[in-house]
DOVODREN-977391 format. One line per 2 residues: number of its first residue (from 1); their letters; for each residue x negated, y, z of C-alpha. Coordinates in nm, 2 decimals. Each point is the difference from the previous one (the first is absolute). Layout:
NUM> a> X,Y,Z  ...
***
This chain:
1> mk> 3.01,-2.91,1.23  -0.17,0.01,-0.34
3> ic> -0.20,0.32,-0.08  -0.22,0.14,-0.27
5> vg> -0.32,0.18,0.08  -0.19,0.27,-0.19
7> id> -0.36,0.12,0.09  -0.16,0.31,-0.13
9> vg> -0.38,-0.02,0.02  -0.11,0.35,-0.05
11> sv> -0.35,0.15,0.00  0.05,0.15,0.35
13> av> 0.27,-0.21,0.17  0.21,-0.31,-0.03
15> kl> 0.38,0.01,0.04  0.26,-0.29,0.02
17> aa> 0.37,0.00,-0.06  0.26,-0.28,0.02
19> cg> 0.36,-0.03,-0.10  0.26,-0.27,0.01
21> rt> 0.13,-0.19,-0.30  0.34,0.14,0.09
23> de> 0.10,0.34,0.15  0.08,-0.14,0.35
25> pl> -0.18,0.17,0.29  -0.35,-0.13,0.08
27> ga> 0.05,0.02,0.38  -0.24,0.17,0.24
29> vp> -0.38,0.00,0.04  -0.09,-0.25,0.28
31> tp> -0.16,0.23,0.26  -0.23,-0.26,0.16
33> gn> -0.14,-0.11,-0.33  -0.03,0.36,-0.13
35> as> -0.21,0.14,0.29  -0.21,0.20,-0.25
37> gm> 0.31,0.18,-0.13  -0.12,-0.08,-0.36
39> fy> 0.35,-0.08,-0.14  0.33,0.17,0.00
41> fv> 0.35,-0.05,-0.16  0.18,0.24,-0.24
43> qd> 0.37,-0.08,0.00  0.15,0.32,-0.13
45> ht> -0.04,-0.08,-0.37  0.20,-0.22,-0.23
47> ip> -0.27,-0.26,0.04  -0.13,-0.07,0.35
49> ll> -0.38,0.02,0.02  -0.27,-0.11,0.23
51> ls> -0.32,0.21,-0.03  -0.34,0.02,0.14
53> hs> -0.20,0.31,0.09  -0.31,0.06,-0.21
55> lr> -0.31,-0.20,0.09  -0.33,0.15,-0.10
57> tr> -0.21,-0.22,-0.23  -0.34,0.14,0.11
59> ge> -0.17,-0.13,-0.31  0.15,-0.35,0.04
61> pv> 0.35,0.01,-0.17  0.05,-0.38,-0.03
63> ea> -0.10,-0.07,0.36  0.23,0.28,0.12
65> ar> 0.29,-0.14,-0.20  -0.08,-0.35,0.15
67> rl> 0.02,0.14,0.35  0.32,0.19,-0.07
69> ld> 0.17,-0.30,-0.16  -0.11,-0.23,0.29
71> ef> 0.14,0.24,0.25  0.32,0.02,-0.19
73> rn> 0.04,-0.38,-0.01  -0.08,-0.03,0.37
75> tf> 0.25,0.27,0.09  0.29,-0.12,-0.22
77> dh> -0.05,-0.38,0.01  0.38,-0.04,-0.03
79> fe> -0.01,0.14,-0.36  -0.06,-0.22,-0.30
81> iv> -0.21,0.18,-0.26  0.13,-0.12,-0.34
83> gl> -0.18,0.26,-0.21  -0.32,0.20,0.03
85> cv> -0.12,0.27,-0.25  -0.29,0.24,0.02
87> tg> -0.10,0.33,-0.16  -0.25,0.28,0.04
89> sg> -0.36,0.06,-0.09  -0.11,-0.30,0.20
91> gk> 0.30,-0.21,-0.08  -0.16,-0.21,-0.27
93> al> -0.26,-0.14,0.24  0.27,-0.09,0.25
95> sa> 0.22,-0.15,-0.28  -0.29,-0.23,-0.10
97> al> -0.07,-0.09,0.36  0.36,-0.10,0.07
99> dv> 0.10,-0.11,-0.35  0.30,0.23,0.01
101> pf> 0.14,0.25,-0.27  -0.16,0.34,-0.04
103> en> 0.21,0.30,-0.11  -0.10,0.32,-0.16
105> sf> 0.02,0.29,0.25  0.21,0.21,-0.24
107> ka> 0.26,-0.27,-0.03  0.01,-0.06,0.38
109> ia> 0.05,0.36,0.08  0.26,0.05,-0.27
111> qa> 0.19,-0.30,0.13  0.01,0.12,0.36
113> aa> 0.10,0.35,-0.09  0.28,-0.09,-0.24
115> tl> 0.14,-0.27,0.23  0.01,0.20,0.32
117> wt> 0.09,0.34,-0.16  0.20,-0.07,-0.32
119> dv> -0.01,0.37,-0.11  -0.38,0.03,-0.01
121> rt> -0.15,0.07,-0.34  -0.36,0.11,0.08
123> vl> -0.24,-0.14,0.25  -0.31,0.20,0.11
125> el> -0.25,-0.21,0.21  -0.30,0.14,0.18
127> gg> -0.19,-0.27,0.19  -0.34,-0.05,0.15
129> et> -0.20,-0.02,-0.32  0.27,-0.02,-0.26
131> ar> 0.26,0.24,-0.15  0.28,-0.10,-0.23
133> yv> 0.29,0.15,-0.20  0.28,-0.23,-0.10
135> ri> 0.32,0.09,-0.19  0.28,-0.27,0.01
137> ev> 0.34,-0.08,-0.14  0.26,-0.24,0.14
139> nd> 0.25,-0.17,-0.24  0.35,-0.11,0.06
141> qh> -0.13,-0.34,0.11  -0.22,0.17,0.27
143> lv> -0.31,-0.10,-0.19  -0.29,0.24,0.06
145> ri> -0.20,0.13,-0.30  -0.31,0.21,0.01
147> vd> 0.02,0.28,-0.26  -0.33,0.17,0.07
149> ye> -0.29,-0.03,0.24  -0.35,0.13,0.08
151> kn> -0.26,-0.04,0.27  -0.32,0.17,0.12
153> gd> -0.34,-0.10,-0.14  -0.32,-0.02,0.20
155> ca> 0.05,0.32,0.18  0.14,0.02,0.36
157> ag> 0.09,0.37,-0.02  0.38,-0.07,-0.01
159> tg> 0.00,-0.27,0.27  0.02,-0.05,0.37
161> af> -0.37,-0.08,0.04  -0.07,0.35,-0.13
163> ie> 0.21,0.17,0.26  -0.13,-0.23,0.27
165> qq> -0.36,0.08,-0.08  0.06,0.38,-0.02
167> aa> 0.21,0.00,0.32  -0.28,-0.18,0.19
169> rl> -0.23,0.29,-0.08  0.23,0.22,0.19
171> ky> 0.02,-0.25,0.29  0.36,-0.10,-0.08
173> sl> 0.13,-0.36,-0.04  0.22,-0.08,-0.30
175> ee> 0.30,-0.03,0.23  -0.05,0.35,0.14
177> vg> -0.02,0.18,-0.34  0.38,0.02,-0.06
179> ea> 0.09,0.18,0.32  -0.30,0.23,-0.04
181> vl> 0.10,0.10,-0.35  0.35,0.10,0.11
183> qa> -0.16,0.25,0.23  -0.18,0.18,-0.28
185> ek> 0.15,0.33,-0.13  -0.20,-0.02,-0.32
187> aa> -0.23,-0.24,-0.19  -0.37,0.04,-0.07
189> li> -0.09,-0.06,-0.37  -0.18,-0.34,-0.01
191> ag> -0.11,-0.18,-0.31  0.18,-0.33,-0.04
193> rc> -0.23,-0.13,-0.27  -0.27,-0.16,0.21
195> sv> -0.06,-0.07,0.37  -0.36,0.14,-0.02
197> fa> 0.11,0.32,-0.16  0.29,0.03,0.24
199> kt> -0.25,0.01,0.29  -0.16,0.31,-0.16
201> dm> 0.34,0.17,-0.02  0.08,-0.09,0.36
203> vh> -0.33,0.16,0.12  0.08,0.31,-0.20
205> aq> 0.36,0.01,0.14  -0.14,-0.02,0.35
207> qk> -0.23,0.28,-0.07  0.29,0.21,-0.12
209> gy> 0.18,-0.06,0.33  0.25,-0.27,-0.09
211> np> 0.09,-0.21,0.30  0.01,-0.39,-0.02
213> pa> 0.38,-0.03,-0.06  -0.03,0.24,-0.30
215> il> -0.29,-0.20,-0.14  0.19,-0.33,0.06
217> rg> 0.30,0.14,-0.18  -0.22,0.10,-0.29
219> lc> -0.13,-0.36,-0.01  0.35,-0.14,-0.01
221> ea> 0.09,0.23,-0.28  -0.32,-0.08,-0.19
223> vv> 0.07,-0.37,0.02  0.35,0.05,-0.14
225> rn> -0.12,0.24,-0.27  -0.26,-0.25,-0.11
227> fk> 0.25,-0.28,0.00  0.24,0.20,-0.21
229> ss> -0.26,0.10,-0.26  -0.21,-0.32,-0.02
231> vc> 0.26,-0.27,0.06  0.34,0.14,-0.10
233> kg> -0.16,0.19,-0.29  0.32,0.19,-0.10
235> kq> 0.22,-0.31,0.01  0.37,0.03,0.09
237> il> 0.08,0.02,0.37  0.36,-0.11,0.00
239> pk> 0.20,0.02,0.33  0.05,-0.17,0.22
241> vl> -0.37,-0.03,0.08  -0.13,-0.25,0.26
243> fa> -0.33,0.09,0.17  -0.18,-0.32,0.10
245> gg> -0.34,-0.09,0.14  -0.17,0.08,0.33
247> la> -0.02,0.37,-0.07  0.38,0.02,0.00
249> ln> -0.03,-0.03,0.38  -0.20,0.33,0.00
251> rg> 0.25,0.29,0.04  -0.26,0.24,-0.15
253> vv> -0.03,-0.20,-0.32  0.38,-0.04,-0.02
255> qa> 0.03,0.38,0.03  -0.26,0.04,-0.28
257> vr> 0.19,-0.25,-0.22  0.33,0.19,0.04
259> qi> -0.18,0.33,-0.08  -0.21,-0.10,-0.29
261> fe> 0.25,-0.23,-0.17  0.28,0.25,0.08
263> ld> 0.23,-0.26,0.16  0.28,0.07,0.24
265> re> 0.08,-0.22,0.30  0.27,-0.18,-0.19
267> sl> -0.23,-0.08,-0.29  -0.29,-0.14,0.20
269> ii> 0.04,-0.33,0.19  -0.25,-0.08,0.28
271> pp> 0.04,-0.36,0.10  -0.03,-0.09,0.37
273> fp> -0.27,-0.26,-0.10  -0.18,0.17,-0.30
275> as> -0.32,-0.20,0.04  0.19,-0.34,-0.02
277> mg> 0.17,0.05,-0.34  -0.24,-0.23,-0.19
279> ai> 0.04,-0.28,0.25  0.38,0.05,0.01
281> gc> 0.01,-0.02,-0.38  -0.20,-0.32,0.00
283> al> 0.24,-0.16,0.25  0.30,0.11,-0.21
285> ie> -0.15,-0.13,-0.32  -0.06,-0.33,0.17
287> rn> 0.35,0.00,0.13  0.13,0.06,-0.35
289> rq> -0.19,-0.29,-0.13  0.18,-0.23,0.24
291> aa> -0.34,-0.17,0.05  -0.01,-0.34,0.18
293> rn> -0.36,0.02,0.09  -0.07,-0.04,0.37
295> ve> -0.32,0.14,0.13  0.01,-0.22,0.31
297> iv> -0.16,-0.28,-0.20  -0.32,0.21,0.05
299> pe> -0.05,-0.02,0.38  -0.29,0.23,0.00
301> iq> -0.13,0.24,-0.27  -0.34,-0.13,-0.10
303> in> -0.17,0.32,-0.11  -0.33,-0.16,-0.06
305> aa> 0.17,-0.26,-0.21  0.12,0.26,-0.26
307> pr> -0.06,-0.12,-0.35  -0.31,0.13,-0.18
309> gp> 0.06,0.23,-0.29  0.10,0.36,-0.06
311> ya> 0.20,0.02,0.32  -0.25,-0.18,0.22
313> vn> -0.02,0.13,0.36  -0.29,0.02,0.23
315> ta> 0.11,0.15,0.33  -0.35,0.02,0.13
317> kp> -0.08,0.31,-0.20  0.18,0.27,-0.21
319> vn> 0.08,-0.04,-0.36  -0.28,0.24,-0.11
321> ag> -0.26,-0.17,0.21  -0.24,-0.10,-0.28
323> rl> -0.36,0.10,0.03  -0.22,0.19,-0.25
325> pt> -0.38,0.00,-0.07  -0.22,0.20,0.23
327> ls> -0.07,0.36,-0.11  -0.34,0.09,-0.16
329> td> -0.18,0.30,-0.14  -0.23,-0.21,-0.23
331> hv> 0.14,0.17,-0.31  0.05,0.35,0.13
333> sf> -0.23,0.30,-0.05  0.01,0.27,0.27
335> lr> -0.11,0.33,-0.13  0.03,0.21,0.32
337> dr> -0.37,-0.08,0.09  -0.12,0.13,-0.34
339> vv> 0.13,0.36,0.07  -0.30,0.22,0.09
341> py> 0.06,0.26,0.27  0.00,0.36,-0.13
343> sf> -0.28,0.24,0.09  -0.01,0.38,-0.05
345> eg> -0.38,-0.01,0.02  -0.16,0.19,-0.29
347> ka> 0.34,0.12,-0.14  0.09,0.36,-0.06
349> lp> 0.27,0.11,0.24  0.29,0.03,-0.02
351> vd> 0.05,-0.32,-0.20  0.30,0.00,-0.25
353> vy> 0.24,-0.27,0.11  0.34,-0.13,-0.12
355> lg> 0.26,-0.11,0.25  0.24,-0.30,-0.06
357> id> 0.29,-0.06,0.23  0.21,-0.32,0.00
359> vg> 0.31,0.03,0.21  0.15,-0.34,0.05
361> sv> 0.30,-0.12,0.21  -0.23,-0.16,0.25
363> st> -0.34,0.17,-0.03  -0.15,0.32,-0.14
365> nl> -0.35,0.01,-0.16  -0.22,0.30,-0.08
367> vl> -0.31,-0.03,-0.21  -0.27,0.26,-0.10
369> vd> -0.23,-0.06,-0.30  -0.26,0.22,-0.16
371> dd> -0.07,0.08,-0.37  -0.19,-0.34,-0.04
373> dn> 0.30,-0.19,0.15  -0.19,-0.08,0.32
375> ii> 0.23,-0.05,0.30  -0.07,0.26,0.26
377> ke> 0.27,-0.06,0.26  0.30,-0.23,0.04
379> iy> 0.28,0.00,0.26  0.26,-0.27,0.06
381> vr> 0.28,0.08,0.25  0.35,-0.12,0.07
383> td> 0.27,0.21,-0.16  0.25,-0.07,0.29
385> gr> 0.28,0.17,-0.19  -0.17,0.34,0.03
387> pi> -0.19,0.05,-0.33  -0.05,0.37,0.03
389> ev> -0.13,-0.02,0.36  -0.24,-0.28,-0.09
391> vn> -0.14,0.17,-0.31  -0.05,0.33,0.19
393> rg> -0.19,-0.19,0.27  -0.21,-0.17,-0.27
395> lr> -0.09,0.33,-0.16  -0.09,0.15,0.34
397> di> -0.23,-0.30,0.06  -0.17,0.06,-0.34
399> ee> -0.05,0.37,0.08  -0.14,-0.07,0.35
401> el> -0.25,-0.26,-0.13  -0.11,0.15,-0.33
403> gs> 0.10,0.36,0.02  -0.22,0.23,-0.21
405> ri> -0.19,-0.28,-0.16  0.28,-0.07,-0.25
407> rv> 0.22,0.20,-0.24  0.32,-0.17,-0.11
409> ca> 0.04,0.06,-0.37  0.32,-0.20,-0.07
411> tg> 0.25,-0.22,0.18  0.21,-0.29,-0.12
413> tt> 0.28,-0.20,0.17  0.16,-0.34,-0.05
415> gs> 0.21,-0.24,0.20  0.37,0.01,0.11
417> gr> -0.06,0.35,0.16  -0.19,0.15,-0.29
419> el> 0.26,0.26,-0.10  0.04,0.13,0.35
421> ig> -0.37,0.01,0.09  -0.08,0.13,-0.35
423> al> 0.21,0.30,0.06  -0.15,0.04,0.35
425> vs> -0.36,0.01,-0.12  0.07,0.16,-0.34
427> ad> -0.14,-0.31,-0.17  -0.15,0.04,-0.35
429> ti> 0.12,-0.34,-0.10  0.28,-0.23,0.13
431> nd> -0.03,-0.36,-0.13  0.21,-0.31,0.02
433> ei> -0.16,-0.29,0.19  -0.04,-0.23,-0.30
435> ta> -0.22,0.26,-0.17  -0.19,0.08,0.32
437> hk> -0.07,-0.37,0.07  -0.12,-0.06,-0.35
439> tg> -0.24,0.29,0.00  -0.13,-0.09,0.34
441> al> -0.05,-0.37,-0.08  -0.18,0.08,-0.32
443> yi> -0.23,0.24,0.19  -0.08,-0.27,0.27
445> se> -0.05,-0.28,-0.25  -0.23,0.19,-0.23
447> rl> -0.20,0.17,0.28  -0.04,-0.30,0.23
449> qe> 0.02,-0.30,-0.24  -0.09,0.15,-0.33
451> qk> 0.30,-0.15,-0.17  0.36,0.11,-0.08
453> vd> 0.28,-0.15,0.21  0.30,-0.13,-0.19
455> ti> 0.24,-0.10,0.28  0.09,0.18,0.32
457> fe> 0.17,-0.17,0.30  0.12,0.26,0.25
459> ig> 0.17,-0.09,0.33  0.08,0.30,0.21
461> gq> 0.20,0.07,0.31  0.34,-0.02,-0.16
463> ds> -0.08,-0.01,-0.37  -0.17,-0.26,-0.22
465> kf> -0.11,0.06,-0.36  -0.14,-0.20,-0.28
467> is> -0.18,0.19,-0.28  -0.15,-0.14,-0.33
469> ie> -0.26,0.20,-0.19  -0.14,-0.02,-0.35
471> dg> -0.28,0.23,-0.11  0.07,0.24,0.28
473> vv> 0.38,0.02,-0.07  0.28,-0.14,0.21
475> vd> 0.19,-0.25,-0.21  0.22,-0.16,0.26
477> fs> 0.09,0.05,0.36  0.25,-0.12,0.27
479> mn> 0.10,0.11,0.35  0.17,-0.18,0.29
481> ea> 0.37,0.07,0.04  0.17,0.08,0.33
483> ca> -0.17,-0.28,0.19  -0.30,0.02,0.23
485> ag> -0.07,-0.38,0.03  -0.31,0.05,-0.22
487> tg> -0.13,0.32,0.15  -0.23,0.12,0.28
489> sf> 0.29,0.11,0.22  0.12,-0.36,0.01
491> le> -0.35,-0.13,0.12  -0.03,0.28,0.25
493> eq> 0.34,-0.07,0.15  -0.07,-0.37,0.04
495> ae> -0.34,0.07,0.15  0.17,0.23,0.26
497> rl> 0.24,-0.28,0.09  -0.28,-0.25,0.04
499> gi> -0.19,0.25,0.22  -0.31,0.04,-0.22
501> si> -0.16,0.30,-0.16  0.05,0.02,-0.37
503> vk> -0.34,0.18,-0.04  -0.22,-0.18,0.25
505> ef> 0.14,-0.36,0.04  0.22,-0.10,-0.29
507> sa> -0.27,-0.07,-0.25  -0.22,-0.20,0.24
509> la> 0.29,-0.21,0.11  0.11,-0.07,-0.36
511> fa> -0.35,-0.13,-0.09  -0.02,-0.21,0.31
513> sa> 0.31,-0.19,-0.10  -0.05,-0.37,-0.09
515> ap> 0.35,-0.06,-0.13  0.20,0.31,-0.11
517> vq> 0.37,-0.03,0.04  0.21,0.02,-0.33
519> fg> 0.26,0.27,0.04  0.06,0.04,-0.37
521> er> 0.14,0.32,-0.15  0.29,0.09,0.22
523> ct> 0.16,0.31,0.15  -0.19,0.13,0.30
525> vf> 0.30,-0.07,0.23  0.01,-0.37,-0.11
527> ie> -0.37,-0.04,0.04  0.02,0.15,0.35
529> sd> 0.25,-0.28,0.08  -0.25,-0.26,-0.13
531> in> -0.27,0.17,0.21  0.21,-0.03,0.32
533> th> 0.05,-0.37,-0.07  -0.37,-0.06,-0.05
535> iq> -0.08,0.18,0.32  0.26,-0.21,0.19
537> qg> -0.17,-0.31,-0.14  -0.35,0.11,0.10
539> td> -0.14,0.07,-0.34  -0.35,0.17,0.03
541> ka> 0.02,0.37,-0.04  -0.28,0.00,-0.25
543> di> 0.20,-0.23,-0.23  0.30,0.23,0.02
545> va> -0.21,0.31,-0.08  -0.17,-0.18,-0.30
547> gl> 0.35,-0.10,-0.12  0.11,0.36,0.01
549> ay> -0.29,0.10,-0.22  0.09,-0.27,-0.25
551> si> 0.36,0.12,0.01  -0.10,0.35,-0.10
553> al> -0.19,-0.14,-0.30  0.28,-0.23,-0.10
555> ny> 0.26,0.28,0.03  -0.22,0.23,-0.21
557> ln> -0.07,-0.25,-0.27  0.36,-0.12,-0.04
559> rv> 0.19,0.32,0.06  -0.23,0.27,-0.14
561> vr> -0.23,-0.17,-0.25  0.27,-0.24,-0.12
563> gr> -0.21,-0.20,-0.25  -0.17,0.30,-0.16
565> ki> -0.35,-0.04,-0.15  -0.27,0.03,0.26
567> g> -0.35,0.09,-0.12
***
């Protein structure tokens, strides 16, 4: 029997689908040859299909596709493959390796949806690292036309990888999330904008008494809200709507889609094989071409013989496995050692002091200075979602240590919690962070370097800022958006995963690296996937750590500075 095969090489998994050149039944899966249970038939549609379960790529998508196709050919050696087409984020590499057609993922998904469900007009896809919106029309000749489309960018907040990462923090597998969500009576409010920020919200929700199912329900709703706002962007959602992608297997996410898009059961179609829609679409497109190509002329897929060029494949290492120069501090001036410890000796007591409080999302800082701008005391503590408690504790520490030796004449606050803490301490001045950074940087540069600074790079726990100064006046500034990939929280989270201390070990390991890994400027969830691949391949931990430091800098320069004048 002649068949057409489609392969979807995704960022997380590979899927295969096959259909006949006619609508006759494909038969049954040979049990002896399918001992792994990888393949199954779907005969209850107008077009009989043969599908595979998803096979994880584990950082080697082309090699995974090769194994899946080899197993398929060995299991169904009575089929004659007359057409093969590929799609997906890793599809171009496989297309080049096999010299077979590559199809755009939007086209593949639209073809599958419109062919199998003729009344579908909108497709929502939530996959491992991708999220798509597609609106389609079908004419009288049954030709499918894409009317509108959109996909996610470099953020994983609306994808399966996001939910999988957050669920793991609660000790749930991705497969367990759906059932757990259905047990929740209410949802915790979780930010869907960034995985790192979501972690903070999850901690706060636990502190407020939310149980894991309620937090997981909040995660599912956060993913769908983010998808609706950042991918659908107010576009038309015309029924019927087909929900595709691996997350359609998650009943918690399905519930969130119905709720947030306000779809009833008749309007929302959940395919029995949502993760395979791209592969099915490729098989159907190849079937429609009536291709005469027979893949059997390539007895074995020679991965290492893939042509060189933009789609060249090297299965020995991940795509982002380039190495960077070693880190160095040759052109860096550290000013901490120039700060002279404060002494009360010879001073009239109490000393008039001025208190500054910076309440950030991750840390809180308190500083005391005297009339001559000398730093008397500084305190750095974690905010831990309790800014009032942390500030009160800091003030008590100051009172216990300095007591009657100081008299606080005025107080100023800044940071994300400046209004709240400003009211708490009856602050004399409440300042935005840009103004506070500018003033502090000018003080440091003039006092310790005897020159005026003109550029400020600030990378904090969840915020990053760029500030340009001329003659003591801020003339330009920029901040990071809802992404933590270029912030301290990102580094801290990865250090925790690697089992190292961000304070005591991270720096030493980074400088010990001989060949830092090139992770680029990607979402923290996607970089985490790259880290897992490097760990599996035995990459030195020091090279991973140094690569993370580079990634912070690249994210900051490309996403915050964005080509602005430096210096």
